[in-house]
C-alpha positions as CSV (number, residue, x, y, z in Angstrom):
1,M,15.1,0.8,-4.2
2,K,13.9,4.3,-3.3
3,I,10.3,5.2,-4.0
4,E,11.4,8.4,-5.8
5,E,13.6,6.4,-8.2
6,K,10.7,4.1,-9.0
7,F,8.5,7.0,-10.0
8,K,11.2,8.4,-12.2
9,E,11.6,5.0,-13.9
10,L,7.8,4.8,-14.4
11,N,7.7,8.3,-15.9
12,E,10.4,7.4,-18.4
13,K,8.3,4.3,-19.4
14,E,5.2,6.5,-19.5
15,E,3.4,4.3,-16.9
16,K,1.6,5.0,-13.7
17,A,2.3,3.1,-10.5
18,F,0.4,0.0,-9.5
19,I,0.6,-0.6,-5.7
20,P,-0.9,-3.9,-4.6
21,F,-1.5,-4.7,-0.9
22,L,-1.7,-7.9,1.1
23,V,-1.5,-8.6,4.8
24,A,1.7,-10.3,5.8
25,G,1.1,-13.9,7.1
26,D,-2.4,-14.3,5.6
27,P,-3.4,-17.1,5.8
28,N,0.1,-18.3,7.0
29,F,3.7,-17.2,6.5
30,E,4.6,-19.6,3.6
31,D,1.5,-19.1,1.6
32,S,1.7,-15.4,2.1
33,K,5.3,-15.3,0.9
34,E,4.2,-17.0,-2.4
35,A,1.4,-14.5,-2.8
36,F,3.7,-11.5,-2.2
37,E,6.1,-12.9,-4.8
38,M,3.3,-12.7,-7.3
39,L,2.6,-9.1,-6.2
40,C,6.3,-8.4,-6.9
41,K,5.9,-9.7,-10.4
42,Y,3.2,-7.1,-11.4
43,G,3.3,-4.4,-8.7
44,D,5.6,-1.4,-8.9
45,I,5.6,-0.7,-5.2
46,I,4.6,-3.4,-2.8
47,E,2.5,-2.5,0.3
48,I,2.9,-5.0,3.1
49,G,0.3,-4.9,5.9
50,I,1.6,-5.8,9.4
51,P,-1.4,-7.5,11.0
52,F,-2.9,-5.7,14.0
53,S,-5.8,-6.6,16.3
54,D,-7.6,-3.3,15.9
55,P,-7.1,-2.0,12.3
56,V,-9.4,1.0,12.5
57,A,-8.9,2.2,8.9
58,D,-9.7,-1.2,7.4
59,G,-12.9,-2.7,6.3
60,L,-14.1,-6.2,7.1
61,T,-12.1,-7.9,4.4
62,I,-8.8,-6.7,5.7
63,Q,-9.9,-7.1,9.3
64,K,-10.5,-10.8,8.6
65,A,-7.1,-11.1,6.9
66,D,-5.4,-9.6,10.0
67,Y,-7.3,-12.1,12.2
68,R,-6.2,-15.1,10.0
69,A,-2.6,-13.9,10.0
70,L,-2.5,-13.3,13.8
71,K,-4.1,-16.7,14.4
72,S,-1.5,-18.4,12.3
73,G,1.3,-16.9,14.3
74,M,2.3,-13.8,12.3
75,T,4.3,-11.2,14.2
76,P,6.0,-7.8,13.4
77,L,9.4,-9.6,13.5
78,K,8.2,-12.1,10.9
79,A,7.0,-9.2,8.8
80,F,10.6,-7.9,8.8
81,E,11.8,-11.3,7.8
82,L,9.3,-11.3,4.9
83,A,10.4,-7.9,3.8
84,K,14.0,-8.9,3.8
85,Y,13.3,-11.9,1.7
86,L,11.4,-9.9,-0.9
87,N,13.9,-7.1,-0.9
88,E,16.8,-9.5,-1.6
89,K,14.8,-11.3,-4.4
90,Y,13.2,-8.2,-5.9
91,P,15.6,-5.3,-5.3
92,N,13.9,-3.2,-8.0
93,K,10.6,-3.2,-6.0
94,P,10.3,-0.6,-3.2
95,L,8.5,-2.1,-0.2
96,V,6.2,-0.1,2.1
97,F,4.8,-1.2,5.4
98,L,1.2,-0.4,6.3
99,V,1.5,-0.4,10.1
100,Y,-0.6,0.8,13.0
101,Y,1.2,3.1,15.5
102,N,0.7,0.8,18.5
103,I,3.1,-1.7,16.9
104,I,5.8,1.0,16.3
105,F,5.3,2.4,19.8
106,K,5.6,-1.0,21.5
107,M,8.8,-1.8,19.7
108,G,10.2,1.7,20.1
109,E,10.2,4.2,17.2
110,E,13.9,4.1,16.5
111,N,14.2,0.3,16.9
112,F,11.2,-0.2,14.5
113,V,12.5,2.2,11.8
114,K,16.1,0.8,12.1
115,K,14.8,-2.8,11.7
116,A,12.6,-1.7,8.8
117,K,15.6,-0.1,7.1
118,E,17.7,-3.3,7.6
119,S,14.8,-5.3,6.1
120,G,14.8,-3.2,2.9
121,I,11.7,-1.1,3.6
122,S,11.5,2.2,1.7
123,G,8.4,3.7,3.3
124,L,6.0,3.6,6.2
125,I,2.2,4.3,6.1
126,V,0.8,4.8,9.6
127,P,-2.9,5.4,9.1
128,D,-3.7,6.2,12.8
129,L,-0.8,8.6,13.3
130,P,-2.0,12.2,12.8
131,V,0.5,14.6,11.2
132,E,0.3,16.8,14.4
133,E,1.7,13.9,16.5
134,S,4.3,12.6,13.9
135,E,7.3,14.8,14.6
136,S,9.3,12.2,16.5
137,L,8.7,9.4,14.0
138,Y,9.2,11.8,11.1
139,N,12.7,12.8,12.3
140,I,13.7,9.1,12.9
141,C,12.4,8.2,9.4
142,K,14.4,11.1,7.9
143,K,17.6,9.9,9.8
144,Y,17.3,6.4,8.3
145,G,16.2,7.5,4.8
146,I,12.7,6.0,5.0
147,D,9.7,7.9,3.5
148,L,6.9,8.6,5.9
149,I,3.8,8.5,3.7
150,F,0.7,10.4,4.9
151,L,-2.9,9.9,4.0
152,V,-5.2,12.7,2.8
153,A,-8.9,12.5,2.2
154,P,-11.7,14.6,0.7
155,T,-12.4,15.9,4.2
156,T,-8.8,17.1,4.8
157,T,-8.9,20.8,5.4
158,E,-6.6,23.2,3.6
159,E,-4.6,24.0,6.7
160,R,-4.1,20.3,7.5
161,L,-3.2,19.5,3.9
162,N,-0.5,22.1,4.0
163,K,0.9,20.6,7.2
164,I,1.0,17.2,5.6
165,L,2.6,18.4,2.4
166,K,5.5,19.9,4.4
167,K,6.4,16.6,5.9
168,A,5.4,14.1,3.2
169,S,7.8,12.2,1.1
170,G,7.7,9.2,-1.2
171,F,4.1,9.8,-2.4
172,I,0.8,11.1,-1.0
173,Y,-1.7,8.4,-0.2
174,A,-5.0,9.9,-1.3
175,V,-8.0,8.2,0.2
176,S,-10.7,8.0,-2.5
177,V,-13.7,8.1,-0.2
178,T,-14.5,9.0,3.4
179,G,-14.7,5.8,5.5
180,I,-12.8,2.5,5.7
181,T,-11.1,0.4,3.1
182,G,-13.2,-1.9,0.8
183,E,-14.5,-2.2,-2.7
184,R,-16.7,0.5,-4.3
185,D,-18.6,0.5,-7.5
186,K,-17.2,3.6,-9.1
187,V,-14.9,6.5,-8.6
188,K,-16.7,9.6,-7.5
189,E,-16.4,13.0,-9.2
190,E,-15.5,14.7,-5.9
191,T,-12.6,12.3,-5.6
192,K,-11.2,13.4,-9.0
193,N,-11.7,17.0,-8.1
194,Y,-9.9,16.8,-4.8
195,I,-7.0,14.8,-6.4
196,K,-6.6,17.7,-8.9
197,K,-6.6,20.1,-5.9
198,V,-3.8,18.2,-4.1
199,K,-1.8,18.0,-7.3
200,E,-1.8,21.8,-7.6
201,K,-0.1,22.0,-4.3
202,T,2.7,19.4,-4.5
203,S,5.2,17.9,-6.9
204,L,5.0,14.6,-5.0
205,P,3.3,11.7,-6.8
206,I,-0.3,11.1,-5.7
207,C,-1.5,7.5,-5.4
208,V,-5.2,6.7,-4.7
209,G,-6.4,3.9,-2.5
210,F,-9.6,2.7,-0.8
211,G,-12.3,1.3,-3.1
212,I,-10.1,0.7,-6.2
213,S,-11.0,-2.9,-7.2
214,K,-10.9,-3.4,-10.9
215,K,-9.0,-2.4,-14.1
216,E,-11.6,0.3,-15.0
217,H,-11.1,2.0,-11.7
218,V,-7.3,1.9,-12.2
219,E,-7.7,3.4,-15.6
220,E,-10.0,6.2,-14.4
221,I,-7.8,7.0,-11.4
222,C,-4.5,7.0,-13.4
223,K,-5.8,9.6,-15.8
224,I,-5.4,12.1,-13.1
225,A,-3.3,10.5,-10.3
226,D,0.2,9.0,-10.4
227,G,-0.8,5.5,-9.2
228,A,-3.5,3.2,-7.9
229,I,-3.4,1.3,-4.6
230,V,-5.5,-1.9,-4.5
231,G,-6.0,-3.9,-1.3
232,S,-9.3,-5.4,-0.4
233,A,-10.0,-6.9,-3.9
234,I,-6.7,-8.7,-3.8
235,V,-7.2,-9.9,-0.2
236,K,-10.5,-11.3,-1.2
237,I,-8.8,-13.8,-3.6
238,V,-6.7,-15.0,-0.7
239,E,-9.9,-15.4,1.4
240,K,-11.6,-17.3,-1.4
241,Y,-9.0,-20.0,-1.5
242,T,-8.3,-20.2,2.3
243,N,-9.5,-23.1,4.4
244,N,-8.2,-23.7,7.9
245,Y,-5.4,-21.1,7.6
246,K,-4.1,-22.7,4.4
247,I,-4.4,-22.0,0.7
248,E,-6.3,-24.8,-1.0
249,N,-5.7,-25.5,-4.7
250,K,-2.5,-23.4,-4.8
251,E,-2.2,-23.6,-8.6
252,K,-5.7,-22.2,-9.3
253,F,-5.2,-19.6,-6.6
254,L,-1.9,-18.3,-8.1
255,E,-3.4,-18.4,-11.6
256,E,-6.4,-16.2,-10.5
257,L,-4.2,-13.9,-8.5
258,E,-1.8,-13.5,-11.4
259,N,-4.6,-12.7,-13.9
260,F,-6.1,-10.1,-11.6
261,L,-2.8,-8.4,-10.9
262,K,-1.9,-8.4,-14.6
263,S,-5.2,-6.7,-15.5
264,L,-4.7,-4.0,-12.8
265,K,-1.2,-3.3,-13.9
266,D,-2.4,-3.1,-17.5
267,G,-4.8,-0.5,-16.3
268,T,-1.9,1.8,-15.4
269,K,-0.6,1.6,-19.0
270,T,-3.9,2.0,-20.8
271,A,-4.7,5.0,-18.7
272,I,-1.8,6.9,-20.4
273,K,-3.0,5.9,-23.8
274,I,-6.6,7.0,-23.0
275,K,-5.3,10.3,-21.6
276,N,-3.2,10.9,-24.7
C-alpha cells in the first residue's frame, strides 16, 4: 500500500499515524518476524531497520539491537525477505526501510531500490544521506515509485528545509530533538513550534520521531503533527526479554509488546478528541 493512501485512509477515520520501529533480525530472524507481526497489528506504517555496524543517528538502545541482529546472522537480503513476508500478510500496511547509505551503495542504488520494490517496500529513510547528495537515489526511487523520506530537525535552516521539501514524498520525518535516537521525558516547546513552521510550508504529512516513548508523548505530538514514530521504547521491550540472542518467555514478551503498542496507537486517536 502507498504511504499517501494510508494517510488518506487515516484522515477519513480521523486518526493520526502510529509508526512503530524495530530492527530486523533482533534478536534473531524468527523472533523478529513475530515481533513485526505484532507491530503490523497496531501500527499504521511499519518502519523496518536494516541493521548496520555504525548507525550514527541511533542511540545506545538501537545500536545494541543492531549488534544483536548482526551477531545472529541478519543481512540486508534477509531484510528484503522479512519485508516480502509482511507485505504479503499485511498488504494494508505500508512498509518503510530505515537504512544507512553504505548498505545501498554496496548493493548498488538501482539494485537496492528494485529489490525493495519487489519486497513491497513503500518508502526509504536514509538518515546519513544529505539532500544535497541525494539526486541519484531520488531519481531511482521516483522511477520505482518508492518514497524517499527526508529528516528535518530544529537546526535545519530555511534554505535547506526548502531543498528537502522540493524532493520529499510520503511524509516528512521531523526529528523532535537535536542529537540521537532515545527516550526523552517530555516534548519541548521548541519542537512544537518548529513542527508548526514546517507545516506552513508543505502539504505533506509530518511525523515526529526521536524521543517519543509513551502514550502521553504521542497525544501531545499528534495534536500538531500527522503521526508519531516510536523506536527505542519498543526496542527496549525486545532487549528486556532477550537472552543469548533468543526471546525468553515468548508469551509474556508478546503480551507486554501488544499492550504497549495498543496504548501508543490509542494515543493517536485520543489526540484528535483532545484537539477537538
